[in-house]
N, C-alpha and C positions, 0 to 999 in steps of 0.2 A: 647290215654293215654299220649303220650309225651307232647301234647299241651293243655291238659285238655279241649278239644273241647266238647261242650255239644250239642248233636244233637236235632233238632226239628223233632219229629216223626209224619209223615203225614199219614202213612198207617200201617196196621197190618203186611205187608211184611217187612217194614222197622224195625218194632219192633222185628220181628223174627230174622232178620239179626243182629240187635244190640245184641240180646241174644246169637245168634250162635257164634259170634266172641268174646264173653266174655267181652263185653263193658258195660253190663247192671249194673255192680257194680262200674264203674268209676265215677259215679256222678248221681244225680237225673235227671230224664227225663223232657223234655218239650214236651207237647202233644198239637198238633194242630188239632182242630176239625172243620169240615166244618159245618156252620150253615145256608148256603144259597148262598154262592158264587159259589158252585159247580165247584171248580177248584182243590184245594188241601185240604187234611185234612181227618182225621178219621171221621167216621159217628157215629151218636148217638147210632145206634144199635151195634157198636163195643165196647161200654163201658165195658161190662162184660168180653169180650175177652181180652181187654187191661189190666184190673185188674188181670185176671188170669195169664197173661204173666209177669206182673210186680211183682206178688207174694208179695204184701205189701211193695215193695220198694218205696222210697219217690218220689214224683213228684214236681219238682221245680215250673213249670208254666203250666197253661192251657191257651191256646190262640185260637183265631179265627180271621177272617178277614172280614171286611164289604165290600159289593159289591157296595153300593150307598152312601157312607159317604159324598161325595161332593154334594149330593142333600139333603139339610137339612131336608126337609119335606117328604122324600121318606119313605113309610110305611115299607119297608124291613129293614130299620135301627133298628126300635124298635122290629120287629119280630126276627131279628138275635140276638139282645141283650138279649131278653127273652130266646131264645133257648140256648144261651151261658151260661146264669146264671144257668139254669137248669143243664146243663152238668157240669159246674164248681163245683156245690154243691157235686159232687161225690168225689172231692178231696179238702175238705174244708181248708186244710193247705197250698195248693198251691197258688201261686200268680195268679191273673187273668189279662189277657192282651187281649184287643179287639181293641184299637184305633190306626189306622194309622194316617197320617198327618191330613187328613180332619176330621176324627172322633174326634180328640182332641178338635176341636171347637164345637162339639155337646154337650159338658158339662161333668160334673163329673160322671154321670151315665155310660159314655162310657170310661172315662180315667182309672178308676179302679186302679189297683196296678202298672201297667207298661204300658206306652204308647210307640209307635214305630214310631217316626217321620222319614220320608224319604225325600220327596221333600221339606218339610218345612225347613230342614236344609240348603237348598239353597235359601230360601226366596220365594218359589213357592207354588202352590196348592190353591191359592185363599182363604186362611183362613181369609183374611181381609174382605171378603164379609160377613162373619158371624159376624164381629165386635168383636169377642171374643179375637182376637190376632192381633197385628200389627207386621208384620215380616219385619226385616231389610233385604236388599239385601245382598246376600252372594257370588254371582258369577258375575264377569264382563267379558264380551267378547268384545274386541276391535280389530280393524284392521286399518292399516294406509291408508291415502289418497295417491294415486299414481299420480293422475293428476286432473287438474281443467280446464274446457274449456266451451265454449259457443256452444250450439246447436241452430241453426237458426230455425225460424218459418217453420213448415212443416217437419222438420227433425225427425228422429226416433233414438232410441238407443237400442243396444243389439240385440242378435239373434232373428230372426223372425220379427224384427221391430214391436214388440208388443206394444210399447208405442210411439205414434207420438205426437208432440207438436204443439198446436195451436198458440203459440207465442214463441219467443226466450227464452231459459232457460239456466241457469248456472248449470252445472253438475260436479259432482266429482266421479271419479272411485276409488273404494276401493278394497284392496287385501283380499277379503273374498268370498268364493263360496261353491258350494255343495261338492267339494272335501275336504273341511274342515269340512263338516257336517252341514253347514248352509243350510236350506231347499230351494230347487228350487221353492217350493210353495210360498215362500215369494216374488217371482217376481211380481212387480206392486202392492204388498200388504204390505210387511214389512216396517220397518222404522229404523232409527238410530238417535242418538243424536250426535251433534258436539258441545261440551261444554254443554250448557243448552238448546240448540235449536233443535227442532225436524225437521227431513226431511224424505221424503218418498223414498223408493227404486223404481226406475223407470226402466222399461225394465226387461228382464229376468236375474235372478241370474244364472251366468255361472259357469264353473268348478272352476275358481280361482278368479273371479271378480264379483262385482256388482256395480251398479251406483246409486248415490243419486242425487236428485234434491235439490240444495242448493240456488236456486234463491232468496228465501225470507228470508234467514238467514242474520242477521244484523252484526254478529261478523266477525272478520278477520279470513279467512280460507286459509290455504296454504298446499301444498303437505308436507307429513310427519306428519301432525296432525292426531290424532286418532279419529275414529268414533266409538261410543259405540252402540253395537247391543243388548247386555244384560247388565244391570247394575243398578245403583241407579236412573237413568233417564229412561232408556229403560227397563221397568219392564218385567221380564221373562214371566209371563203369558199373558201380553198384546202382546208381540212379538209373542208368540206361537199362540194366537188367530188370529192375522193378517195373520199368515202363515198357518192357518187352521189345527193346530195340538195342542199338549199339551206341557206344560213345561217339562214333563218327557222325551218326545221324542226329544225335542229340545236339552236338556242337554246330553242325552245318545248318540246322534248322533255325537256330537262334536269329531272330529278325532285327531289323533296323530300329524298332521301337526301344530296344534295350540300349541304355546309355553305356558306352564303353570307356573304360579308364585303363591306360597302359602304364605299367609299373616296371621300372628298370630293376 
């Protein structure tokens, strides 16, 4: 009541609790129906029970969530949309909400009255693959170069000597590791940009450090300069792909050791 919070009702149990605590008259409900995700949501067979418990009280929004929106041609998208439209007809005055970030790019039949962008707010989610949207980068992850040195032919770098060099290489060690939430799976896979030039992560990502191969970079590089791991050059989803994960996981894993600056 104090904060005018409007709950999203996912189960009949939640609806009963909402009524039991006298909150049912604090504002119109938002009803979440499961149409094929099989995770959260009321079921289609719950419709009459929901109506009985609401007792003609208004419904603000009817919503659902797509399981395969990032696969443009997946047949479940249209199946879920049709199921959702049938359910939403039961509350014709309520807003309809179906589209998460990926579903926004599926077109107006999915956007309906209210869309729910999540990863798209950070420039991720591969919406540009659909060519419906061009998303600007909204998150930058940088770390400083601590040292620059030469590794001779036959030398290796990092724990386990997982990367050995067939010729001498110029390397830069950067203050970023899995204790910061940057994935160890980026070892020998991920990349960074120094200025506008791309370089590969070589060797294992360790707790506090990772190493970049800067041999072929042409610009001046010195300790104290910043390497970009996510940003306008190092695209979030490209970095996630190289690290064998998703942009969602890459962002949510970033820890409190990383200093955050907010820009308007």
